[in-house]
C-alpha positions in Angstrom: 0.2 0.2 0.2 3.2 2.3 0.8 4.2 2.2 -3.0 0.2 3.6 -4.0 0.9 6.7 -1.7 4.8 7.0 -3.2 3.1 7.0 -6.6 0.7 9.6 -5.9 2.1 12.0 -3.8 4.4 13.5 -6.7 1.6 14.4 -8.7 0.0 16.0 -6.0 2.9 17.9 -4.8 3.4 19.4 -7.6 2.6 23.2 -9.0 -0.7 23.4 -11.6 1.6 24.4 -14.2 3.5 21.1 -13.7 2.3 18.0 -16.1 0.6 15.5 -13.1 2.9 12.6 -12.7 2.0 8.9 -13.5 -0.1 7.0 -11.3 1.2 3.4 -10.3 -0.7 -0.2 -10.4 -0.8 -0.4 -6.9 -2.3 3.2 -6.7 -5.0 2.5 -9.5 -5.8 -0.9 -8.0 -6.5 1.3 -4.2 -8.6 3.4 -6.1 -10.4 0.9 -7.3 -11.0 -1.0 -4.4 -12.3 2.2 -2.4 -14.4 2.8 -5.4 -15.8 -0.6 -5.5 -16.6 -0.5 -2.0 -18.5 2.7 -1.8 -20.4 2.3 -4.7 -21.8 -0.9 -3.5 -23.7 0.2 -0.4 -26.2 1.8 -2.7 -27.2 -1.6 -4.2 -27.0 -3.9 -1.3 -30.9 -3.8 -0.2 -32.1 -3.6 -3.9 -33.0 -7.8 -3.4 -34.9 -7.1 -0.3 -37.0 -4.8 -1.0 -40.0 -7.2 -0.3 -38.8 -7.6 3.0 -37.6 -4.4 3.9 -41.3 -3.5 2.6 -42.9 -5.4 4.9 -40.7 -5.2 8.1 -41.1 -1.3 7.6 -45.4 -1.8 7.3 -44.9 -0.4 3.9 -45.4 -1.4 0.3 -43.0 -2.1 -2.6 -43.6 1.3 -4.7 -42.9 3.1 -1.7 -39.7 0.8 -0.6 -38.5 1.3 -4.3 -38.9 5.1 -4.3 -37.1 5.3 -0.6 -34.0 3.0 -2.1 -33.6 5.6 -4.8 -32.7 8.0 -2.0 -29.6 6.4 -2.3 -28.8 7.4 -5.6 -30.2 10.9 -5.1 -27.9 11.2 -2.1 -25.0 10.4 -4.5 -26.7 12.9 -7.0 -25.7 15.3 -4.3 -22.4 14.3 -3.2 -21.7 14.3 -7.0 -22.6 17.9 -7.0 -21.0 19.4 -3.5 -18.3 17.0 -2.8 -16.5 16.0 -6.2 -15.3 19.1 -6.7 -13.8 19.1 -3.4 -10.3 16.6 -5.4 -9.1 19.7 -6.5 -9.3 21.4 -2.9 -8.1 19.0 -0.4 -6.1 16.3 0.9 -7.1 13.0 -0.9 -6.4 11.0 1.9 -8.5 13.1 4.3 -11.3 13.9 2.2 -11.6 10.0 0.8 -11.3 8.6 4.8 -14.1 11.2 6.0 -16.4 10.4 3.3 -16.3 6.9 4.1 -16.5 7.4 8.1 -19.5 9.5 7.0 -20.6 6.7 4.7 -20.8 4.0 7.5 -22.6 6.5 9.6 -25.5 6.8 7.5 -25.3 3.0 6.8 -25.5 2.6 10.3 -28.6 5.6 10.4 -30.4 3.0 7.6 -30.0 -0.1 9.7 -31.6 1.3 12.4 -34.8 2.7 11.1 -38.6 2.1 11.6 -40.1 3.6 9.1 -39.3 4.2 5.3 -38.5 8.3 6.0 -36.3 7.3 8.3 -34.8 4.6 6.0 -34.6 7.1 3.4 -32.5 9.2 5.7 -29.9 7.0 6.3 -29.5 6.0 2.4 -29.4 10.0 1.6 -26.3 10.6 3.6 -24.5 6.9 2.5 -25.6 7.8 -0.8 -24.0 11.2 -0.8 -20.6 10.3 0.8 -20.6 6.8 -1.6 -19.8 9.7 -4.3 -16.3 9.1 -3.1 -16.0 6.4 -6.2 -16.4 9.6 -8.5 -13.7 11.0 -6.7 -11.2 8.2 -7.2 -12.1 7.8 -10.6 -11.2 11.6 -11.0 -8.3 11.3 -9.4 -7.4 8.7 -12.2 -8.1 10.6 -15.1 -6.0 13.8 -13.8 -3.4 12.1 -12.8 -2.7 9.6 -16.0 -1.2 11.0 -19.2 -3.3 11.0 -22.0 -2.4 8.2 -24.3 -3.7 6.1 -20.9 -6.5 8.2 -19.3 -9.1 5.6 -20.8 -7.2 2.8 -19.1 -7.0 4.2 -16.0 -10.5 5.6 -15.3 -11.6 1.9 -16.8 -9.4 0.6 -13.9 -11.3 2.3 -11.3 -14.8 2.2 -13.2 -14.4 -1.7 -13.5 -14.2 -1.3 -9.4 -17.4 0.5 -9.5 -19.0 -1.9 -11.9 -17.7 -4.6 -9.5 -19.3 -2.9 -6.3 -22.7 -2.6 -8.2 -22.7 -6.2 -8.2 -20.8 -7.5 -5.4 -23.9 -4.8 -3.5 -26.5 -6.8 -5.0 -24.8 -10.6 -4.4 -23.5 -9.9 -1.1 -26.6 -7.9 -0.3 -29.1 -10.9 -1.2 -26.8 -13.5 0.6 -25.8 -11.8 4.0 -30.0 -10.9 3.9 -31.1 -14.3 3.4 -28.9 -15.1 6.6 -29.2 -12.2 9.0 -31.4 -10.1 7.8 -30.9 -6.5 5.9 -30.3 -4.6 8.8 -26.9 -6.6 9.8 -26.3 -6.5 6.4 -26.2 -3.0 6.2 -24.5 -2.4 9.4 -21.6 -5.2 7.7 -21.0 -3.2 5.2 -20.4 0.2 7.6 -17.9 -1.9 9.1 -16.3 -2.5 5.8 -16.4 1.3 5.1 -14.4 2.2 8.1 -12.0 -0.3 7.7 -11.3 1.1 4.1 -11.5 4.9 5.6 -8.4 3.9 7.9 -6.4 2.5 5.0 -7.5 5.6 2.7 -6.3 8.0 5.5 -2.5 6.3 5.3 -2.4 5.1 1.9 -3.3 8.4 -0.1 -1.3 11.4 -0.6 -1.5 14.2 2.4 -0.6 17.1 0.2 -2.9 19.8 -0.5 -3.7 20.7 -4.5 -3.7 24.5 -5.5 -6.8 25.3 -7.1 -7.5 27.9 -10.0 -10.9 28.6 -9.1 -12.5 28.9 -5.5 -14.8 26.1 -4.3 -18.3 28.1 -3.9 -17.6 29.5 -7.7 -17.2 25.9 -9.2 -20.4 24.7 -7.6 -22.6 27.9 -8.4 -21.3 27.3 -12.2 -22.0 23.6 -12.8 -25.4 24.8 -15.1 -23.2 27.5 -16.8 -20.6 24.6 -17.8 -23.7 22.4 -19.2 -25.2 25.3 -20.7 -21.9 26.5 -22.8 -19.8 22.9 -23.5 -21.7 21.3 -26.0 -19.6 18.0 -25.6 -20.2 18.1 -21.8 -23.7 18.6 -22.4 -24.4 16.1 -25.1 -22.3 13.2 -23.3 -23.7 14.2 -19.9 -27.9 13.7 -21.3 -27.3 10.5 -23.4 -25.5 9.2 -20.4 -28.5 10.1 -18.0 -30.3 8.1 -21.0 -28.5 4.9 -20.6 -27.8 4.8 -16.8 -31.6 5.5 -16.3 -31.9 2.2 -18.5 -29.7 0.6 -16.5 -31.3 1.4 -13.2 -34.7 0.8 -14.6 -33.7 -2.7 -15.6 -32.0 -4.2 -12.5 -34.7 -2.6 -10.1 -37.6 -4.3 -12.5 -36.0 -7.3 -12.8 -35.4 -7.7 -9.0 -38.9 -7.0 -8.5 -40.5 -9.0 -10.9 -38.2 -12.2 -9.8 -39.8 -11.9 -6.7 -43.5 -11.4 -7.7 -45.6 -14.3 -9.0 -45.2 -16.4 -11.3 -41.4 -16.8 -10.8 -41.1 -16.2 -6.6 -37.6 -16.3 -6.1 -35.6 -15.6 -2.8 -33.4 -12.8 -2.4 -30.5 -15.1 -2.5 -31.8 -16.8 -6.2 -32.3 -12.6 -7.3 -29.1 -11.7 -6.3 -27.3 -14.5 -8.4 -28.2 -12.8 -11.5 -26.0 -10.0 -10.9 -23.4 -12.9 -11.8 -24.2 -12.0 -15.0 -22.9 -8.6 -15.0 -19.5 -9.8 -14.4 -18.5 -9.6 -17.9 -19.2 -5.7 -17.6 -16.1 -5.7 -15.4 -14.3 -7.0 -18.1 -15.2 -4.3 -20.8 -14.5 -1.3 -18.7 -11.1 -2.4 -18.8 -11.1 -3.4 -22.6 -13.1 -0.3 -23.5 -10.9 2.3 -21.8 -8.0 1.1 -23.9 -9.9 0.6 -27.1 -11.3 4.3 -26.3 -7.4 5.1 -26.2 -6.5 3.7 -29.2 -9.7 4.0 -31.5 -11.5 6.8 -29.8 -14.5 7.2 -27.5 -17.3 7.3 -30.0 -17.0 4.0 -31.7 -17.0 2.7 -28.2 -19.9 4.4 -27.2 -22.0 3.4 -30.2 -20.9 -0.3 -30.1 -21.4 -0.3 -26.4 -24.9 1.0 -26.7 -26.1 -1.2 -30.3 -25.2 -3.7 -28.2 -27.4 -3.2 -25.0 -30.3 -2.1 -26.9 -30.5 -5.6 -28.5 -30.3 -7.2 -25.1 -33.2 -5.1 -23.8 -35.3 -5.5 -26.6 -34.3 -9.5 -26.5 -35.3 -9.2 -22.4 -39.1 -8.0 -23.3 -39.7 -11.9 -23.8 -37.2 -13.9 -21.8 -37.8 -13.1 -18.3 -38.7 -16.8 -17.5 -35.7 -17.9 -20.0 -32.8 -18.1 -16.9 -30.5 -19.1 -19.4 -31.3 -16.5 -22.1 -32.1 -14.1 -19.9 -28.6 -14.5 -18.2 -26.2 -13.9 -21.2 -28.5 -11.2 -22.4 -27.7 -9.2 -19.1 -24.4 -10.1 -19.5 -24.0 -8.4 -22.6 -26.3 -5.3 -21.9 -24.1 -4.6 -18.6 -21.0 -4.9 -20.5 -22.5 -2.5 -23.3 -23.4 0.0 -21.2 -19.9 -0.1 -19.2 -18.5 0.3 -21.9 -20.0 3.0 -22.7 -19.7 4.9 -20.0 -15.9 4.6 -19.9 -15.7 6.1 -23.0 -17.8 8.7 -22.3 -16.3 9.8 -19.0 -12.9 9.8 -20.7 -14.2 12.2 -23.5 -15.3 14.5 -20.7 -12.3 14.3 -18.7 -10.2 15.2 -21.6 -12.4 18.8 -22.1 -9.7 20.3 -19.3 -7.1 18.1 -18.2 -6.1 20.7 -15.6 -9.2 21.1 -14.1 -10.9 17.6 -14.6 -13.3 17.4 -11.5 -15.7 20.0 -11.9 -16.2 18.6 -15.6 -16.2 15.0 -14.1 -18.7 16.1 -11.3 -21.0 18.0 -13.8 -21.1 15.0 -16.4 -22.1 12.8 -13.3 -24.5 15.0 -11.8 -26.7 14.9 -15.1 -25.7 11.3 -15.0 -27.1 10.4 -12.0 -30.5 12.0 -12.6 -30.8 9.3 -14.8 -30.2 6.7 -12.8 -32.4 7.8 -9.7 -35.5 8.2 -12.3 -34.8 4.5 -13.3 -34.3 3.5 -9.7 -37.7 5.4 -8.7 -39.9 4.4 -11.1 -38.8 0.9 -11.5 -41.3 -0.7 -9.0 -44.6 1.5 -10.4 -43.8 0.5 -13.7 -43.4 -3.2 -12.9 -46.8 -3.3 -11.5 -48.4 -1.3 -14.3 -46.9 -2.3 -17.6 -45.0 -5.8 -15.9 -41.7 -6.9 -17.1 -42.3 -6.7 -21.0 -43.0 -2.5 -20.0 -39.8 -2.2 -18.3 -37.8 -3.7 -20.5 -38.9 -2.1 -23.7 -38.6 1.3 -22.0 -35.3 0.4 -21.0 -34.6 -0.5 -25.0 -36.5 3.0 -26.1 -34.0 5.3 -23.6 -30.9 3.8 -25.0 -32.1 4.3 -28.8 -32.4 8.4 -27.6 -29.0 8.0 -26.3 -27.5 7.1 -29.1 -29.3 9.5 -31.9 -27.7 12.0 -29.7 -24.6 10.8 -29.3 -24.7 10.2 -33.3 -25.3 13.8 -33.9 -22.6 15.1 -31.8 -20.5 13.2 -33.9 -21.5 14.3 -37.0 -21.6 18.0 -36.2 -19.0 20.7 -37.1 -15.7 19.7 -35.0 -15.0 23.9 -34.1 -14.1 25.2 -31.1 -17.5 27.4 -31.2 -19.4 24.2 -32.4 -18.0 22.5 -29.2 -19.3 25.0 -27.0 -22.5 25.7 -28.1 
């Protein structure tokens, strides 16, 4: 672990006008691990939504909306905490957020009402934006020709966290209940927070802009940077699709006629393991061939998969294959898209990545929030068809961006 601190420290001790030093492999691996844990906490109780609703004396649609508060909290963290990458020492920032994340999980575990559960998940979700901070660090301190690969490695950690959260959450909930599950995740966060305080560098980075100015200028950045705007909106559409499919699937598998257990539902997330591999490959491909081709290929693959899933909920082998390819396509598109956003201004990537991720997670929050209601009203086929339509719109927006005139004026319209 000490080598990771050494790999990062030179870059963060440099003056702003110097080129950042390269990240070592150990440093990137630690960033990926921390990002995986932080991200996993937002998905830990998704396989248990029906049980949580019963324990709290509520309904599945209400608890589905409450579960979405973790993503809303993440959205707030992206807007207010990710820009701190350029203002505070990474060791203190990451360790502090992971500690607060653990506190939010403890609050959620002790909840006796949907409102209290939502408050705990909101706090934990806000602090789980540590993952986005770490991907920003990876992009900022990597040379341009390897930026996609570094971002892909940390994004692979985030992807692994999404899957591990669902899988471990389902398995633990079957054995110790959803409340103890959240407490176990909280203990893990405290442990990694202690490690982050030692491993990550302590040097402060001199910022060219004041923190509050960066926060206030978020809407302006969306309005004035065309590449950022289109990348963020298209990304929000496919994250809406991703969240809608997985929340809808968790509920559809628990309802008649299938009535699967939380462990069985959580095991479906194993299909997404291919997405972890895809993020690593997509980063390298984006470095070599450019982001547009990787994005369009990933969206095309995911669209075909969502259309197939309309008809295959009760055909487990086919559903598992299509889920694997669906995740792989969207994860690949995300890595390439985020790499492009981080390239807008390599000297100050945090504010652009923060803006991008805010818009991106608006889509994810909506997908999570409406998943339960859509399953009850239009069924699984309607959920999958809605996800396919969102991906199609994202592809159209992306193609229009690439076909537009590539002048500075056009890029900033």
